[in-house]
C-alpha positions as CSV (number, residue, x, y, z in Angstrom):
1,M,11.3,-61.6,71.8
2,E,10.7,-60.8,75.5
3,N,13.8,-60.2,77.6
4,E,16.2,-60.9,74.7
5,I,19.7,-60.4,75.9
6,Y,21.8,-58.7,73.2
7,E,25.5,-59.5,73.2
8,I,27.5,-56.3,72.7
9,N,30.3,-56.8,70.2
10,Y,32.8,-54.8,68.1
11,T,30.1,-53.9,65.6
12,T,27.6,-52.5,68.2
13,C,27.3,-48.7,67.6
14,A,24.6,-47.6,70.1
15,L,22.1,-48.7,72.6
16,I,19.1,-46.3,72.9
17,S,16.5,-46.7,75.6
18,K,13.0,-46.5,73.9
19,N,11.3,-46.9,77.2
20,N,11.9,-48.7,80.5
21,D,11.5,-52.1,78.9
22,T,12.7,-51.7,75.3
23,T,16.0,-50.9,73.8
24,I,16.9,-49.9,70.2
25,I,20.2,-51.3,69.1
26,F,22.3,-50.0,66.1
27,D,25.0,-52.3,64.8
28,N,26.4,-53.4,61.5
29,D,23.3,-55.5,60.9
30,G,21.1,-52.4,61.1
31,K,18.6,-51.4,63.7
32,K,16.9,-53.8,66.0
33,V,14.5,-53.5,68.8
34,V,14.7,-55.8,71.8
35,E,12.2,-56.1,74.7
36,T,14.9,-55.7,77.3
37,P,15.7,-52.7,79.5
38,I,19.0,-51.1,78.5
39,T,20.3,-51.5,82.1
40,K,19.8,-55.2,81.9
41,I,21.8,-55.4,78.6
42,I,24.7,-53.3,80.0
43,N,24.8,-55.3,83.2
44,Y,24.6,-58.7,81.4
45,N,27.4,-57.8,79.0
46,C,29.7,-56.5,81.8
47,I,29.3,-59.9,83.6
48,Y,29.5,-61.8,80.3
49,Y,32.9,-60.2,79.6
50,G,34.3,-60.8,83.0
51,S,33.2,-58.1,85.5
52,S,30.1,-56.6,87.1
53,Y,28.8,-53.2,86.0
54,E,29.9,-51.9,89.5
55,G,33.4,-53.3,88.8
56,R,33.6,-51.6,85.5
57,I,32.5,-48.3,87.0
58,S,35.0,-48.6,89.9
59,A,37.8,-49.3,87.3
60,S,36.7,-46.2,85.3
61,R,36.5,-44.1,88.4
62,L,40.1,-45.1,89.4
63,A,41.5,-44.5,85.9
64,L,39.7,-41.2,85.3
65,G,39.3,-39.7,88.8
66,S,35.7,-38.9,87.9
67,K,32.4,-39.9,89.5
68,Y,29.6,-39.2,87.1
69,K,28.6,-40.4,83.6
70,L,31.6,-42.7,83.5
71,P,32.5,-44.6,80.3
72,I,33.1,-48.3,80.8
73,I,35.3,-50.9,79.2
74,V,32.7,-53.6,78.2
75,E,35.3,-55.9,76.8
76,E,39.0,-55.4,77.4
77,S,40.8,-57.5,74.8
78,K,38.9,-55.9,71.9
79,E,38.9,-52.5,73.7
80,I,35.1,-52.1,73.5
81,I,34.3,-48.9,75.3
82,F,30.8,-47.4,75.7
83,F,29.8,-44.2,77.3
84,P,26.5,-42.9,78.6
85,T,24.9,-39.7,77.3
86,T,23.2,-39.0,80.6
87,S,23.2,-40.4,84.1
88,Y,23.1,-44.2,84.0
89,N,19.9,-44.0,86.1
90,N,18.1,-41.7,83.6
91,K,15.4,-43.6,81.6
92,N,16.6,-41.8,78.5
93,C,20.2,-42.8,78.8
94,T,21.8,-43.8,75.5
95,W,25.1,-45.8,75.4
96,I,27.5,-45.0,72.5
97,S,30.4,-47.1,71.3
98,L,33.6,-45.0,71.2
99,N,35.1,-47.5,68.8
100,N,32.5,-47.0,66.1
101,I,32.2,-43.2,66.0
102,E,33.5,-41.9,62.7
103,T,32.3,-38.3,63.2
104,Y,29.9,-36.2,65.2
105,E,28.7,-32.7,64.7
106,K,26.3,-30.1,66.2
107,I,23.1,-29.6,64.3
108,K,20.9,-27.0,66.1
109,D,20.2,-28.4,69.5
110,K,21.2,-32.0,68.6
111,V,24.3,-34.0,68.0
112,K,24.5,-36.0,64.8
113,I,26.7,-39.1,65.1
114,T,28.0,-40.9,62.1
115,F,29.3,-44.3,62.8
116,K,32.0,-46.2,60.8
117,N,29.3,-48.3,59.1
118,K,27.8,-45.0,57.8
119,T,24.7,-45.3,60.1
120,T,23.7,-41.9,61.5
121,I,21.7,-41.0,64.6
122,E,20.6,-37.6,66.0
123,L,20.3,-37.2,69.7
124,N,18.9,-34.3,71.7
125,L,22.1,-33.6,73.6
126,N,24.3,-30.6,74.4
127,F,27.2,-30.8,72.0
128,S,29.9,-29.8,74.5
129,S,28.6,-32.4,77.0
130,F,28.7,-35.1,74.3
131,E,32.2,-34.1,73.3
132,N,33.3,-34.2,76.9
133,Q,32.0,-37.8,77.1
134,V,33.9,-38.7,74.0
135,L,37.1,-37.2,75.5
136,R,36.6,-39.1,78.8
137,A,36.1,-42.4,76.9
138,T,39.2,-41.7,74.8
139,K,41.1,-41.1,78.0
140,L,39.9,-44.4,79.3
141,L,41.0,-46.1,76.1
142,L,44.4,-44.6,76.4
143,N,44.7,-45.7,80.0
144,L,43.8,-49.3,78.9
145,K,46.3,-49.2,76.0
146,N,49.1,-48.0,78.4
147,R,48.3,-50.7,80.8
148,K,48.5,-53.3,78.1
149,N,51.9,-52.0,76.9
150,K,53.5,-52.2,80.4
């Protein structure tokens, strides 16, 4: 379906850019391909859940004190947090759900991610860079939880 907008939810594990116009989505229903750019899916979902992408980035920048490859809170009440594996503007950017990672490990020059639904993906990424992104997203989640508890 052309320009199908996927609604990110708690079961969404990863959004992988196949090319400029196509995104591969992994969730509890399996793997699906939508003819929509990953940036459009991310932007739509930020707005759908109450803020713009720019607003989500500004909030992350304030919470983390960082400027690059920032994780974002897609949906606040369910604590749905996604982080990019590269610069958001990179055509090969993949977005990973922090909430759905069960384990991740280094396998040669790749990172193998196992999600809670037992789906696995392997990405051509530097392991320490990926781990840094997980830690930043976790810090953002902790910030969100602390705000909720005040």
